[in-house]
N, C-alpha and C positions, 0 to 999 in steps of 0.2 A: 739484374745487378744495378747498383746506383752509386752516384757520387754524392758526397755531403758537402755543400758549400758552408761557409762559416756560420750563417744564421741558422741553417738546418742543424748543423753539428752542435751549436750551442744549445738548441732546444733539446736535442737527443741527450746531450751530456747532462743537462739539468735534470732530466727525467731519471737517468741512471744514478746521479748523485742523490736524488731524493729517495729512490728505492734503496740505495745503500744505507742512507741515514735511518730510514724507518726500520729496515731489517735489523740494523744494529741495536735498536731499542728493544727488540725481541730476542736478542742474544745470538744473532746469526753472524757467522764469520765468513769472509770472502774466500772463495777458491776459484781455480781456473783449470779447465780440462782441455785436452787437445782439440783443435779444429778438425783434424783428420783422425778417424778411428777405423779399426777393422770393420768391414761390412757386416761380419757375423754378429757383432755387438747389437746392431739395430735390428737385424732379422730375428734375433732371439728375444729381444725385449719389446719391440714395437709390434711384433706379430707378422708373419710372412704374408698374411692376407690383408694387412692394413693398406690403405691408400698410399701412405708415405713410402712403405717398402715396395709396393707394386709399381708405383708410377712417379714418385717425387724425389728419389734420392739421386744425388750426384755420385755415381759409382765409377771407379776406375782401378786399374792395376798399377801398383808402384813398380819400381825397377827390380824388385825381387819377386814380382808376379803375385804379390799379396793383394787380395781384394780389399780396397779401402774406400771410404765414403766421407765426403764433407758432412759434418754433423748436421742433421735436420732438426735436432732439438737437444736440450741440455741434460735431461734427467738420466738417460741411459749412461752417459759418461760419468755422472756422479755415482750411479750404482756400481759401475765397473771399478771406480776408485775405491769404494768401500770394500770390495772383495780382494784388493791387492794385498798379498801376504806380507810384502815388505812394509806396507803402511800399517797393517793390522788395525784399521779403524773399526772393524766389526767387533773388536774386543773391548772397545771403550765407548759403546753406545750410551746415551743418544748423542747425535751430532746435529747441528743446525748450520746449514751452508747457504750462502748467497752467491750468485754468479751473474755475470753479464757478458755479452759478446755476440759475435755474428753467428747466424745459422743459415742453412742453405736448403732450399727445396725447389726441385724442377717442376714448378706448377705455373699455371697461367697468372702472369702479373696482374695484380688488382690494386685497388685503392689502399694505400698504406701497407702493401705487402709485395715486395719484389722478390726475385729468386734468392737474393742475399738480403737478409733482414736481421735486425738487432733485437735481442731479448734480454730482459732481466728476470731472475727467478729465485725462488727459495725452495729448499728441500729440508724437511724435518725428518731425520732418519732415526728409527729406534723407538718411536713413541706410538703406542697402539691405542691410547685413550681417544675417545670421541672429542675430548677437550682440545686435543692437538688439531683435529680437523677444523674445529671452530676457530681456534686461534690463528691458523694460517689464513682463514677467510677474513678474520678481523684485521690482521696485518695488511691484507690486500685492500680492505676497505679504507684503512687509515692512509695507506700509500696513495690510493686514487684520490681520496679527499684532499690530501696535501698538495696535489698538483693543480687544484683550482681549475678544473677542466671547464670548457665552454658549455658542455652538457654532461650530466651525470650518468654514467653507465649503470644499468640495472643488473643486480645479482640474480642469476638463475641457478637453481641448485636441485640436485636429485641424488638418489642413491642407486647404485648398481647391485647392492646386496653382496652376499658372499658367493663363493664359487659354485656351491650347490644351487643357490637361488638362480644364478644366471644360467646354469646348465638346463634347469627345468624350463625357465622362461625362453631361452633360445630355441628349444625344441618346439614350444607352442608357437612362437613367432615364425619360425621356419615353416611350420605346417600351414599357418595362415597365409604366408606370402607365396608359398608354392602353389596354392590354389588360385592365386591371383597374379602370377608372375607375368602374364601377358599384358598387364596394365602398368608394370614397373618401368621406370626409365632405364636406359641402357646401363648407366653406372650402377643403379641399384640391382639390376639383374645380375651384373657381374659380381657384386658383393654377395648376393644370395648364392651364386654358384660356387664361390670360394669360401663360404661359411662365415663371412663377416656381416651377419644379419643385423647386429646392433647398430652398425654404421648406417644402415638404411633409415633408421629413426632420425638421423641427422640430415637427411636429404632436404635440399631447398627447392627441389622440383615440385611444381604445383600438383602434378598428377600423383606423385608419391605422397605428398602431404594429405591430399584428399583421401587416398586409399588408407593411409595410416590412422585416419580418424576412427576407423572401426577395428583397429588392431588391438590385441591384448596388451595390457599395461604391466610393466615390470613390478609396480608396487602391489599388484594382485598376487604375486608369487613370492613375496618376501617372507622369510622366516620371522618368527616372533623376535628373535635376537637382533636381526638386521633392522627391523622396524623400530625397535626400542632404541637402538644405537643412533639411528638417524634422527629420531625425535629429540634425543639429547642434544644433538648438534643444532637443530633448529631452535630449541628452547634457549640455548646459550646465545645464539645470534640475536634472538628477541630481547634477551636480558641486556645485551650490549648495544642495543638500538641499531643493529645492522639490518636495513630493509632487504627483503628478498622476495622472489617469486619461486614457488615450487614448480618445476617443469618435469612432468612425468616422462617425457620422451627425450630428455637431455642425456646424451651419452658422450663419451670422449673417444676420439678417433684412434686411440692406441690401446693395444690389448692388455697392458699391464694394470689398468685401473680396476678398482673394486670399491664398494661402499660409497662414500661421499664423492660426488663430482660436481663441479660448478664452473660457471662462466660469468664474467662481467661483459654485458653486451650493450653496444650503442647503435642506435638507428641512424646515426649521422655519417657512417662510413660505408654504406652499402649493405648488400645481402650478407656478406661474411663479416658480421659485426662484432665478433668477440675480440676484446682488447686485452683480456686477462683470463686465463683458464687453468684449471688444475684438478686435483683430487687425490684420493688415497691409492697407493700402489704397493700393497703388502707383499706381492710375489716377485717383484723385480730383482731384488738382490739375490734371492734364492735361485732364480733362473740363470744367474751368472756364476753359480757355483758357491755362493756364500750361504750362510745360515739363514733360516727363516727370519725375516726382518721387516717390521712394520715401517711404513713411510708415508708421508703426505707432503704435497707441495704445489706450487703453481709457477707459471711463466707468463710474462706480459710482453707484448710487442711494442717496443718504443716508437717505431715508425707510425703505428696506428694511434698510439696515445698522442703523438705529436700533432696529428690531424685535429685532435680535440683541444689543442692548446695553442695559444697565440705564440707565434715565433718569438724567440727571446733574443734581444740584442744584449749579449752578455757584457758589453762595455758599461751598461748601467749598474753592474754589480761590482766594478773594480775601477780604480782611478787609472786613467791613461794620460800620460804627458807626452806632448809632441815637441821635438827639438827642431826649431826652424832657423836656418841661416837667414839673416836679415840684411837689408841695405844693399847698396851697390857693391859688387864684388868684381875683382879683376884677378888675373892669373897670380899676381903677387900676393894678394890677401886671401885667396881661396883656401890654400893649405892651412893658413893660420886659423881661419874661422872654423873649418871642418875639424881641425885637430882639437880645438876647444870644445866643439860640439860633442866629439867623442868622449872627452874627459867628463863633461857634465852628464852625458847619458850614462856613463859607467857609474858615476857617483849615485845617480838616482836609482839605478837598477840594484846596486848593492844595498840600498835602503828598502828594497822590495817594491819599487814603483815601476809598473809597466811603462816602458819608454819607447816611443817610435821616433827613429832618427830619419830625417828627410835627407836623402843623398843628392837628389838632382837639384841643379841650380835653376830656379824659376822665380817668378815674382812672389814676393812675400804673401800677397793676398791669396794667390792660388795655393800656396803651401798651407796657409791657414784653413782655407776651405776644405782641402783634402784631410787635414787633421780633424776637423769637425765631422766630416763624413765618416771617418774611422772611429768616431766615438770619443775623441779626446776631451777631457774636462779641464785640461790646463795646457799651457804652451810656454816654452822657453825660447826667447828670441836672442840670437847672438849675431852681432855685426862686427865690423873691424874694431870699433872702439872697445866693445865688451871683450872680444877675444884678446886684444893686446893688454888689457888690464886684469884679465882673469875674472871678469864679471859676467852676468847675464840678466836679462829682463824676464821676470816671471809674471804670467798673466793667467788669472782665473777666467776661463772662457764662459762660465755661467754668470758670474757677477760683473765681469769685465774689469775688475780691479787688477792693477798691475803694480809691481814694485821692482826696484833694482836690487839684485843680490850681489854682494861684494865678494863672497867666498863660497866655495863648495861645501864648507863645513857648516854653513848657516842652516 
């Protein structure tokens, strides 16, 4: 878990706002799902053999003895929302949803990923066209490009084919790995034993990677239709000038994915370098009791993206005015000065100007230094003379120009 100090929070918030802005250009509307869901939701959608369900969920019983979980990702909640009969969203497809918020996974903390982390994401529900796959990738590309990151993440993309393609391939891969299981890492052996063989392809262990060099590849088992569909996605990305690398062993760690899967990866944040990832998940809504529903989307970790972006001092984007009590003050004049400071601060705030009011009685120079430290671009000085006449001294802290203001209406 982590705390966000103002500078870190401003960086995260700017990433969320940019994701919201770009998503809106593509017709996405913002929704919010609960942070706490019934555990069964994630077991059904993510797969009981997935690493998330096996090792990483924060599970507990509530006061009614219902098994609940802090959400580890956002897509399952969106899928559940689609199936709610009182919303009847499945009757008015397609939908395009944007979301952001905290997620929770009980995993080893790493660079840019604590056990509580923040994500932004998009879900396009009810569109089966390969163009929908391409468009969500293009949206992701535009979003990342707009952040002006210190280094550009690379798009890696693959296809998992349809259910029959994966069934045949998983059998071949399982046979290959069973014959070599003595060479697998402990995690990969565990995945093999519980049937999560595709996740072994994503192993970062050097022994596993070496062994997988000789493993069968999924693209060798794709049907003609699956291959043609994926080629359309790649061709659209090329036409829209979105650079990518085709990665034959790329899989996603959750069971609901099919056809197109992708990740934007950076080498600047360690071995777990994915900053944005997603794909198509046509079976998720149906697994929750809804009708067969096509869907595709992605999620991005804002904490990881923040590592690739210079921390933002958000005061540079908004005017801040500091109210500074000035001159020698005594008990008799203190209330007079502070009362006028409050009136001036109120007038400025009603005009939409962020105003910092200095309460403590200190030397004017120290109050001014503190105002500059807090990002103030202007200051209002009020001493006994100004307070008694309803005036104040306004100073532009950048140009150093100042003038006397005779009325709050000026």
